[in-house]
C-alpha positions in Angstrom: 45.5 98.7 17.1 49.5 99.6 15.1 50.6 100.3 18.8 50.1 96.4 19.9 51.2 92.9 18.0 49.8 89.7 20.2 51.8 86.4 19.8 51.0 83.2 21.5 54.0 81.5 23.5 52.2 78.0 25.5 51.0 78.8 28.3 50.7 82.1 28.0 50.3 84.9 25.7 53.0 88.3 25.1 51.5 91.3 23.8 54.2 93.7 22.5 53.0 97.0 23.8 54.5 100.8 23.3 58.1 98.2 22.5 57.7 96.0 25.9 57.2 92.6 25.9 53.8 92.2 28.7 52.8 88.4 29.6 49.7 87.1 30.5 48.6 84.2 32.1 45.7 81.6 30.5 43.0 83.7 31.9 44.5 87.1 29.9 46.0 88.5 34.0 49.4 90.1 33.5 51.9 87.4 35.1 54.1 90.8 36.2 51.4 93.2 37.7 54.4 95.5 37.9 54.0 96.2 34.1 51.1 97.3 34.9 50.4 101.1 33.0 46.9 102.9 32.2 47.9 102.7 28.6 48.1 98.5 29.1 44.5 99.3 31.1 42.5 101.1 28.2 44.3 98.7 25.5 42.6 95.5 27.3 39.0 97.8 28.4 38.3 98.1 24.2 40.0 94.3 24.2 36.2 93.7 26.1 34.6 96.6 23.7 35.2 99.5 27.0 35.7 102.1 27.5 37.4 103.3 30.5 35.2 106.0 31.9 35.1 108.2 35.6 33.5 104.7 37.7 35.7 102.1 36.0 39.4 104.4 36.9 38.4 104.4 40.6 37.8 100.7 40.8 41.2 100.0 39.2 43.0 102.6 41.2 41.5 101.7 44.3 42.0 97.5 43.2 45.5 98.8 42.4 46.0 100.5 46.0 44.9 98.0 47.9 46.5 95.4 46.5 49.7 97.4 46.1 49.4 98.5 49.9 47.9 95.1 51.1 49.3 92.5 48.8 46.2 90.8 48.3 43.5 91.9 46.4 40.4 93.4 49.0 37.2 91.4 49.5 34.1 92.6 48.2 32.8 94.4 51.4 36.4 96.0 51.0 35.4 96.9 47.3 32.0 98.8 47.8 32.8 100.5 51.1 36.4 101.9 49.3 35.3 103.0 46.3 31.6 103.9 47.6 30.0 102.2 45.0 27.3 99.5 45.4 28.7 96.5 43.9 25.8 95.8 41.1 26.9 99.3 40.0 30.4 97.7 39.9 29.4 94.8 37.7 27.2 96.6 35.7 30.3 99.0 34.8 32.8 95.5 34.2 30.4 93.1 31.5 32.7 90.9 32.3 32.4 91.3 36.3 34.5 92.0 39.4 37.3 88.9 38.8 38.1 89.1 34.6 36.8 93.1 34.0 37.8 95.1 36.8 40.6 92.9 38.8 42.1 92.4 35.1 41.8 95.9 34.1 44.1 96.7 36.9 46.8 93.9 36.7 46.3 92.2 39.4 47.4 89.2 39.8 44.8 85.7 38.6 42.8 85.3 41.5 43.0 81.1 40.6 41.0 80.5 44.0 38.2 82.5 43.0 35.3 81.0 40.4 
């Protein structure tokens, strides 16, 4: 894409998105969740060959709002209840899974304690 440049600077990666430098950890999670934008989510999704649809945005919005209000990511039961979607539906919508897919696209910090 012409609006995205990538450069690797150990131990993280910096991507230039719409003229703004955005740093990611070694697993592809934003180092500063405040730099998240819908455009960034769309670009990250394209990296995974994923076109974001309504179900994706519902999950992403819930994850971001929950994190901003509670300072942590929701438990899977909270995610299911908050989105009205079955976990199997969420996991099927994000080929990289909830952690590496949905949480990463939502711009949440790396949940290092998981998997």
